[in-house]
Each structure stands twice: as C-alpha cells, then as structure tokens.
C-alpha positions in Angstrom: 203.5 69.0 154.4 202.3 68.0 151.1 199.0 69.2 149.1 197.5 66.4 147.0 194.8 66.7 143.8 192.4 63.8 144.0 190.4 63.4 141.2 187.4 61.1 141.9 183.8 60.1 140.5 180.8 59.1 142.5 177.6 58.0 142.1 175.4 60.0 144.4 172.3 57.7 144.9 173.0 56.5 148.7 174.4 60.2 149.6 173.1 63.7 150.9 175.3 65.5 148.7 179.1 66.2 148.8 179.3 68.5 151.7 179.6 66.6 155.4 176.4 66.9 157.2 174.9 65.9 160.9 173.8 62.2 161.2 173.7 61.7 157.5 175.9 60.2 154.7 177.9 62.4 152.4 180.4 61.7 149.9 182.9 64.1 151.9 182.4 62.3 155.2 183.0 59.1 153.5 186.3 60.0 152.1 187.5 61.8 155.1 186.5 58.7 157.6 188.5 56.5 155.4 191.5 58.8 155.3 191.5 59.0 159.1 191.6 54.9 159.3 194.0 55.0 156.3 196.7 57.2 158.2 195.3 56.6 161.9 194.9 60.2 162.7 191.7 62.2 163.6 189.7 63.9 161.1 191.4 64.6 158.0 189.9 67.6 156.2 189.4 67.5 152.3 188.5 70.7 150.2 186.3 69.9 147.5 185.6 71.7 143.9 182.0 72.3 144.8 179.0 70.9 146.3 176.2 68.7 144.9 172.9 68.2 146.0 171.4 64.8 147.5 171.2 62.4 144.7 173.4 64.3 142.4 176.5 62.3 140.4 179.9 63.5 139.8 181.9 62.0 136.8 184.8 64.4 137.4 185.6 65.8 140.5 188.4 67.1 142.5 189.3 67.8 146.3 192.6 68.5 147.7 194.0 67.3 151.0 197.2 68.1 152.9 199.1 65.1 154.5 202.9 64.6 155.5 205.9 64.8 153.5 206.5 60.8 153.3 202.9 60.2 151.6 203.1 59.1 148.1 200.3 59.8 145.6 200.3 56.0 144.3 199.9 54.9 148.1 197.0 57.2 148.4 195.3 56.2 144.9 195.7 52.1 145.5 194.8 52.6 149.4 191.9 54.7 149.1 190.2 52.9 146.2 190.7 49.4 148.2 188.6 51.1 151.2 185.9 53.0 149.6 182.4 51.8 148.6 182.0 50.9 145.1 180.0 54.0 144.3 183.3 56.2 145.2 186.2 55.8 142.5 189.4 57.6 142.6 191.1 58.3 139.4 194.4 59.7 139.8 196.3 61.6 142.9 199.0 64.1 142.2 201.1 66.4 144.3 200.5 70.0 143.7 201.4 73.5 145.2 200.7 74.1 148.4 198.6 77.3 147.2 196.5 75.4 145.0 193.1 74.9 145.7 190.2 72.5 144.4 187.4 74.8 144.4 189.3 78.4 143.6 191.4 77.3 141.2 188.7 75.9 138.8 187.9 78.2 135.8 184.9 76.3 134.4 182.5 73.6 135.2 180.4 71.6 133.0 177.0 69.8 134.4 175.1 67.2 132.1 171.5 66.3 133.1 170.2 62.8 131.2 166.7 61.9 130.4 164.9 58.7 128.6 161.6 58.9 127.2 161.0 54.9 127.1 160.9 53.0 130.1 164.4 51.4 130.9 165.3 49.1 133.8 168.9 50.2 134.1 168.7 54.0 133.9 166.3 54.8 136.6 169.0 55.9 139.2 171.1 58.3 136.8 168.7 59.6 134.4 164.9 60.8 134.6 162.1 58.8 132.6 160.6 62.1 131.1 157.1 60.8 129.4 155.8 63.9 127.7 156.7 64.7 123.8 158.9 67.4 123.4 160.9 69.8 120.8 164.5 69.2 120.9 164.9 72.2 118.5 162.8 74.7 120.6 164.4 73.4 123.9 168.0 74.5 122.0 166.6 77.8 120.6 165.8 78.6 124.2 168.9 77.3 125.5 171.1 79.9 123.7 169.4 82.8 125.7 171.5 81.6 128.6 174.7 82.0 127.2 176.6 84.9 128.5 177.2 87.0 131.6 173.7 87.1 133.2 171.7 87.1 136.7 170.4 83.8 137.3 168.5 84.5 140.6 164.9 83.3 138.5 166.9 79.6 138.0 168.4 79.3 141.4 167.4 78.6 145.2 166.2 81.4 147.0 167.9 82.6 150.1 171.3 81.1 149.6 174.8 82.4 151.0 176.3 83.6 148.0 177.4 87.2 147.2 176.0 87.5 143.5 174.0 85.6 141.3 176.1 86.7 138.5 177.2 83.6 136.0 179.1 83.7 132.7 177.6 80.7 130.9 179.8 79.4 128.0 177.6 76.8 126.2 174.2 75.3 126.8 172.5 72.6 124.3 170.6 69.2 124.4 171.9 66.4 122.7 170.4 63.0 121.3 172.4 60.0 122.0 169.8 57.2 121.3 166.4 56.9 120.0 165.1 57.5 123.6 167.9 59.2 125.6 169.1 62.6 125.6 171.1 64.9 127.5 171.4 68.9 128.6 175.3 69.9 128.7 175.7 73.5 130.0 179.1 74.9 130.8 179.7 78.2 133.3 182.6 79.8 135.4 180.1 79.2 138.3 176.8 77.5 139.1 174.3 78.6 141.8 172.4 76.0 143.9 169.9 74.1 142.0 170.5 76.3 138.6 171.3 73.3 136.6 167.7 71.5 137.7 165.7 74.7 137.7 167.3 75.4 133.9 166.5 72.0 132.9 162.8 72.0 134.1 162.4 75.3 132.4 163.5 74.3 129.2 161.5 71.2 129.0 158.4 73.5 129.6 159.6 74.7 126.3 160.1 71.4 124.6 156.5 70.8 125.2 155.1 73.8 124.4 154.3 75.6 127.8 156.8 78.3 127.2 158.0 79.7 123.8 161.8 79.7 123.5 162.2 83.3 123.8 160.4 83.6 127.0 163.9 82.7 128.7 164.8 86.1 128.2 162.3 87.4 130.3 162.5 85.0 132.9 166.1 85.7 133.5 165.5 89.5 133.7 162.6 89.0 136.4 165.4 88.0 138.8 162.3 85.8 140.5 162.6 82.2 140.9 158.5 81.6 140.7 159.1 83.2 137.0 160.8 79.8 136.0 159.5 76.4 136.1 159.8 73.7 138.7 162.9 71.8 139.1 163.7 68.5 137.8 164.8 65.6 140.2 168.4 65.4 141.2 169.1 61.5 140.0 169.5 62.4 136.3 172.4 65.2 137.1 176.1 64.8 136.8 178.8 67.4 137.7 180.8 66.0 134.3 183.7 68.2 133.9 186.3 70.4 135.9 188.4 72.5 134.2 191.7 74.0 135.6 194.3 76.3 134.2 196.7 73.4 134.9 194.9 70.2 136.1 196.1 69.0 139.4 
C-alpha cells in the first residue's frame, strides 16, 4: 500500500463544501466517486486538510489517499484531471510516508476574502460586491488585535464539536489590488468554523465606522458570538495556502 499527497484547487460555487454529505454534492464526494471509477473499486476514502463550507473556494488544498503499490503518481494526476469537472483541478500528486496526514501534519493555513466595490460582471462568484465606503487604514489597525494566541469564540460558529477555540494567528491584513478590488488575508495554525467570514464582517464594520478598531479586543474577550458582527457571504472566501514542514 502507498499513500499519496494530492494538491488540488476548486471553485466551490456548485458544492455544499468539501465534506461528503447525504444527497448534496461535495468536493470530497466528487473526487472519491471518480477514484472509485478509475480503479473500479468500492468507495476509496480520502482525507482532506480541512473543511470548507458551502460555496467556499480553495486555491491550495491537499488530501491524502491510500492506493495499491503498483499505482504511479503521474497516472493519478493525469487520469483524475481528465475525469474531474472543470471546477476541480489536480496540481500535483506525490508519494508520501504512510504516516503523513493531510490535516494533522499541516502547520499553517492562510485564507483570503475578496471584495470589490464597483459592479463587475465576472467577479460575482469569487468576490463579494460591497457597496459601503470604508477606511482600509482603520480595518488594518483593527486587524492587529487579532494577532497572537487567543480565544476566538466570538468569531466562530456556536455549538461546534471542537475541543478548544484557541487559535494562533500569525498575520492579518487587508490589501488593495486594484482601484475597486481588495482582499483580507489571515494566517493561523488552525481556524474555527465561520471564523474568517465573521472576522471579515466585523472588520468591515470597523471600516465603515460602526465600530472602533480597539473594540476588536473587547469582542474577543467577550467570548460571545453575538458580540461580533454578521458573517459575510461565503463566495468571496478562499482557502489560499496550506503549509507543511515538508510539503507532500
């Protein structure tokens, strides 16, 4: 038996997230179903580097799969790209140690959330059209309060099955890429469900003057989801980069 690390990207518009679900299309189910067809076998399980919610995209995503010793990485790469729909692309396939795990070996994750402030015909599935004026400077001032080891209960979905809401954020900043296009980038060792979307919604409220930058600290200290702002829509969010000690 061999274990393979598979690097992919996907546009999440048509999927109910990464994880396989009953009677709903998911990225995991699509890949597993095609692997089963490729190897003429019952369901071949794969393990992903994390979950993404309905409508969320991934620029850089890894999963691992165990296959027989005679399978070559080039074969998986070529065949899967031929079989998968256009919104899922395989970028690389490598053989890794049998103990390597796509989720548990990941050391850092980076997300980006994209917004555009002028109407755009071709961005609306991958960027949120945001029409309020805002201060980028104030949003970046507020984002600095996110950095470090903290409890992010106030910026996560409630009633989830995680053991802790402590995350270590290493960077958080807004960038302007064009006159009317911006993105927020945040990196951490782990993320809670809905954490990035709740964070972006709260920072945008700072940007339009509804909150002061320093209020982010009090919001985190409250450990109460109702203390923060509403979450932004899913379609502007990308899982942007996954870092491993030695990328598989």
